[in-house]
C-alpha positions as CSV (number, residue, x, y, z in Angstrom):
1,M,-18.8,-17.2,5.7
2,N,-20.0,-15.1,2.7
3,I,-17.7,-15.9,-0.2
4,D,-19.1,-13.1,-2.3
5,R,-18.4,-10.5,0.4
6,I,-14.8,-11.8,0.7
7,L,-14.3,-11.6,-3.0
8,R,-15.8,-8.1,-3.2
9,I,-13.5,-6.9,-0.4
10,R,-10.4,-8.4,-2.0
11,Q,-11.4,-6.7,-5.3
12,M,-11.9,-3.3,-3.6
13,E,-8.5,-3.7,-1.8
14,E,-6.9,-4.3,-5.2
15,I,-8.5,-1.1,-6.5
16,L,-7.4,0.9,-3.5
17,D,-3.9,-0.4,-3.9
18,R,-3.9,0.7,-7.6
19,V,-5.3,4.1,-6.7
20,R,-2.6,4.6,-4.2
21,T,0.0,3.6,-6.7
22,D,-1.5,5.8,-9.4
23,I,-1.6,8.8,-7.1
24,A,2.1,8.3,-6.2
25,T,2.9,8.1,-9.9
26,L,1.0,11.4,-10.5
27,R,2.9,13.0,-7.6
28,E,6.2,11.9,-8.9
29,Y,5.3,13.2,-12.4
30,E,4.4,16.6,-10.9
31,E,7.5,16.8,-8.7
32,S,10.0,15.6,-11.3
33,G,9.8,18.7,-13.5
34,Q,8.3,16.7,-16.4
35,W,4.9,18.1,-15.5
36,L,6.1,21.7,-15.9
37,Q,7.8,20.9,-19.2
38,D,4.6,19.3,-20.5
39,Y,2.6,22.3,-19.2
40,E,4.9,24.7,-21.0
41,A,4.7,22.7,-24.2
42,D,1.0,23.0,-24.0
43,E,1.2,26.7,-23.5
44,R,3.4,27.0,-26.6
45,G,0.8,25.1,-28.6
46,E,3.0,22.0,-29.2
47,L,0.4,19.5,-28.2
48,P,-2.5,18.2,-30.3
49,R,-5.7,20.1,-29.8
50,D,-7.7,16.9,-29.2
51,L,-5.4,15.6,-26.5
52,K,-7.0,15.4,-23.0
53,R,-5.0,17.6,-20.7
54,G,-6.7,17.4,-17.3
55,V,-3.4,16.3,-15.9
56,L,-1.8,19.6,-16.8
57,S,-4.3,21.5,-14.6
58,Q,-2.5,22.4,-11.3
59,D,-5.9,22.7,-9.6
60,G,-6.9,19.3,-10.9
61,L,-3.8,17.6,-9.5
62,D,-4.1,19.5,-6.2
63,D,-7.7,18.3,-5.9
64,V,-6.7,14.7,-6.5
65,F,-3.9,15.0,-3.9
66,E,-6.2,16.6,-1.4
67,D,-8.8,13.9,-2.0
68,A,-6.1,11.3,-1.5
69,K,-5.4,12.5,2.0
70,S,-8.8,11.0,3.0
71,L,-7.9,7.5,1.7
72,P,-7.1,5.1,4.5
73,S,-3.4,4.6,5.0
74,P,-1.9,1.2,4.0
75,P,-1.4,-1.1,6.9
76,R,2.1,-0.9,8.3
77,K,4.2,-4.0,7.8
78,Y,6.2,-5.4,10.7
79,P,8.9,-7.9,9.9
80,F,9.1,-10.9,12.1
81,I,10.4,-14.4,12.6
82,T,9.2,-17.1,14.8
83,L,11.5,-19.6,16.5
84,C,10.7,-23.1,17.6
85,G,13.6,-24.2,19.7
86,N,16.6,-23.4,17.6
87,K,14.7,-23.6,14.3
88,I,13.2,-20.7,12.4
89,N,9.6,-21.8,12.0
90,N,8.2,-18.8,10.1
91,Y,9.3,-15.5,8.8
92,G,7.7,-12.6,6.8
93,T,5.7,-9.5,7.6
94,T,2.6,-8.9,9.5
95,T,0.3,-6.0,10.1
96,I,0.2,-6.9,13.7
97,P,2.6,-4.9,15.9
98,L,5.1,-7.2,17.6
99,R,3.7,-6.4,21.1
100,E,0.4,-7.8,19.9
101,L,1.9,-10.5,17.7
102,Q,2.7,-12.7,20.8
103,T,-1.0,-13.1,21.5
104,S,-2.2,-13.4,17.9
105,R,-4.2,-16.4,16.9
106,T,-1.7,-17.4,14.1
107,L,1.2,-17.5,16.6
108,R,-0.9,-19.4,19.2
109,Q,-1.5,-22.0,16.5
110,E,2.2,-22.1,15.6
111,S,3.0,-22.4,19.3
112,Q,0.7,-25.4,19.6
113,V,2.4,-27.1,16.6
114,C,5.8,-26.3,18.1
115,N,5.0,-27.9,21.5
116,R,8.0,-26.1,23.2
117,P,8.9,-22.6,24.2
118,F,8.1,-20.3,21.3
119,L,9.3,-16.8,20.4
120,A,8.4,-14.2,17.8
121,V,11.0,-11.5,17.3
122,A,11.4,-8.6,14.9
123,H,14.1,-9.0,12.3
């Protein structure tokens, strides 16, 4: 197992998550009406001349939003619990759909620990 590769992938995932969050923040800014107020303030000359104003460019924001469409979607999270007899053995979310969860390696491992009938259900 290549540790450097794993660390690099984790770092890139963190960057991708931040990019998604930042794009969502930009979209909220634009849709909130605050962008229009800032744009109009700029048009009236109320902002410092040396202030960067790329965010006030409608084309610039549209380009960012269009580029963001090509980003991979975040994995969908499926809530689940696993039951071992009458006891909840595990709960949380997984990116594995429930129909595939029954055959996942993690649940097979839990099933071996449980040593009895085992069930994973959405909650």
